[in-house]
C-alpha positions as a printed Julia matrix, in Angstrom:
146×3 Matrix{Float64}:
  -9.38    9.37   22.21
 -11.7     7.15   20.24
 -10.9     3.8    18.68
 -11.19    3.62   14.91
 -10.85    0.99   12.25
 -10.13    1.74    8.64
 -10.01   -0.59    5.68
  -8.62    0.61    2.41
  -8.03   -0.98   -0.97
  -4.92   -0.13   -2.97
  -4.67   -0.54   -6.71
  -3.53   -4.02   -7.83
  -0.66   -2.79  -10.05
   1.6    -1.98   -7.08
   4.72   -3.97   -6.22
   5.35   -5.34   -2.73
   7.58   -2.38   -1.87
   4.93    0.07   -3.08
   2.17   -1.59   -1.04
   4.33   -1.37    2.1
   4.99    2.29    1.27
   1.25    3.01    0.99
   0.56    1.35    4.35
   3.5     3.17    5.94
   2.28    6.52    4.58
  -1.13    6.23    6.22
   0.29    4.86    9.46
   2.6     7.88    9.49
  -0.32   10.27    9.01
  -2.07    8.76   12.01
   0.95    8.87   14.31
   2.05   12.38   13.18
  -1.34   13.74   14.21
  -1.31   12.23   17.71
  -2.88    8.85   17.01
  -1.65    5.46   18.16
  -1.6     2.4    15.89
  -3.19   -0.56   17.65
  -2.99   -3.16   14.9
  -2.4    -3.49   11.16
  -3.26   -6.36    8.89
  -2.28   -6.92    5.29
  -5.03   -9.02    3.77
  -3.23   -9.24    0.44
  -4.55   -9.23   -3.1
  -8.25  -10.06   -3.23
 -10.94  -10.08   -5.88
 -13.41   -7.2    -5.67
 -17.12   -7.96   -5.63
 -17.62   -5.53   -8.5
 -15.17   -3.51  -10.64
 -13.95   -0.21   -9.18
 -12.19    2.15  -11.6
 -12.06   -0.74  -14.11
 -10.11   -2.9   -11.65
 -11.34   -6.29  -10.45
  -8.72   -6.91   -7.71
  -6.98   -4.86   -5.05
  -4.66   -5.01   -2.04
  -6.69   -4.85    1.18
  -5.34   -3.31    4.4
  -6.91   -3.02    7.86
  -5.59   -0.46   10.36
  -6.93   -0.2    13.91
  -5.93    2.93   15.8
  -6.81    5.29   18.62
  -7.02    9.0    17.76
  -8.96   12.23   18.14
 -11.76   13.01   15.68
  -9.82   15.62   13.68
  -7.33   12.94   12.58
 -10.07   11.21   10.59
 -10.63   14.28    8.42
  -6.91   14.51    7.66
  -6.63   10.77    6.98
  -9.63   10.64    4.66
  -8.43   13.72    2.76
  -5.15   11.9     2.12
  -7.03    8.75    1.03
  -8.92   10.84   -1.53
  -5.74   12.52   -2.83
  -3.7     9.33   -3.21
  -4.23    7.73   -6.62
  -3.09    4.37   -5.29
  -6.16    4.05   -3.02
  -9.29    3.03   -4.88
 -11.68    2.68   -1.9
 -11.64    3.25    1.87
 -13.94    3.06    4.88
 -13.29    4.39    8.37
 -15.56    3.98   11.37
 -15.45    4.5    15.1
 -15.57    1.3    17.11
 -18.12    1.0    19.89
 -17.43   -1.18   22.93
 -18.76   -4.35   21.26
 -16.7    -3.86   18.12
 -13.65   -3.14   20.24
 -14.12   -6.36   22.23
 -14.57   -8.33   19.02
 -11.43   -6.88   17.44
  -9.39   -7.73   20.56
 -10.67  -11.33   20.43
  -9.93  -11.54   16.7
  -6.38  -10.22   17.18
  -5.75  -12.7    20.0
  -7.11  -15.53   17.88
  -4.89  -14.56   14.94
  -1.88  -14.22   17.23
  -2.63  -17.66   18.69
  -2.8   -19.23   15.24
   0.49  -17.64   14.24
   2.08  -18.88   17.48
   0.67  -22.4    16.99
   1.95  -22.5    13.41
   5.44  -21.58   14.61
   5.4   -24.11   17.49
   3.61  -27.0    15.76
   6.53  -28.29   13.62
   8.8   -28.39   16.7
   6.22  -30.26   18.79
   5.58  -32.84   16.07
   9.29  -33.6    15.82
   9.59  -34.16   19.58
   6.53  -36.4    20.0
   7.08  -40.08   19.26
   4.21  -42.01   17.81
   3.35  -45.11   19.83
   3.52  -48.52   18.2
   0.15  -49.89   17.14
  -1.4   -52.22   19.69
  -3.04  -55.42   18.5
  -6.68  -55.85   19.44
  -7.26  -58.55   22.09
  -8.69  -61.82   20.84
 -11.9   -62.83   22.6
 -13.08  -66.38   22.28
 -16.81  -66.89   22.36
 -19.0   -69.96   22.69
 -20.84  -71.17   19.63
 -24.34  -69.86   19.31
 -27.08  -72.47   19.8
 -30.25  -72.34   17.77
 -33.69  -73.6    18.87
 -33.46  -76.79   16.91
 -30.38  -78.06   18.75
């Protein structure tokens, strides 16, 4: 099995339920044909760099998966047939890309964990009272004329 990453853009006129349905459809195609989903990310509604099919925004999705090569043909055929997908790109990850994606996933998971833990930690930590700076007395400065 090879590791693949696919990014696809869905049309911006879809509701939240419809965007989840689109993502679920393509995840189902991968798993039905013997693939394993490694990670999915919903990047949300983003502005396109240039208009595609007279649309200037779209819902971006990233799916990382492990599958045999024939699954890609089936998946891309379904991308082309689905009117809700306006653009897609699938590529096989080499060892460097695979390492990078693992690091990125761990970093994103760490941020999500920190965001969930941070409010609890802040509530438990007491802020110390401000400490006054010590007063240092110095001798008057003598000039040459004195």
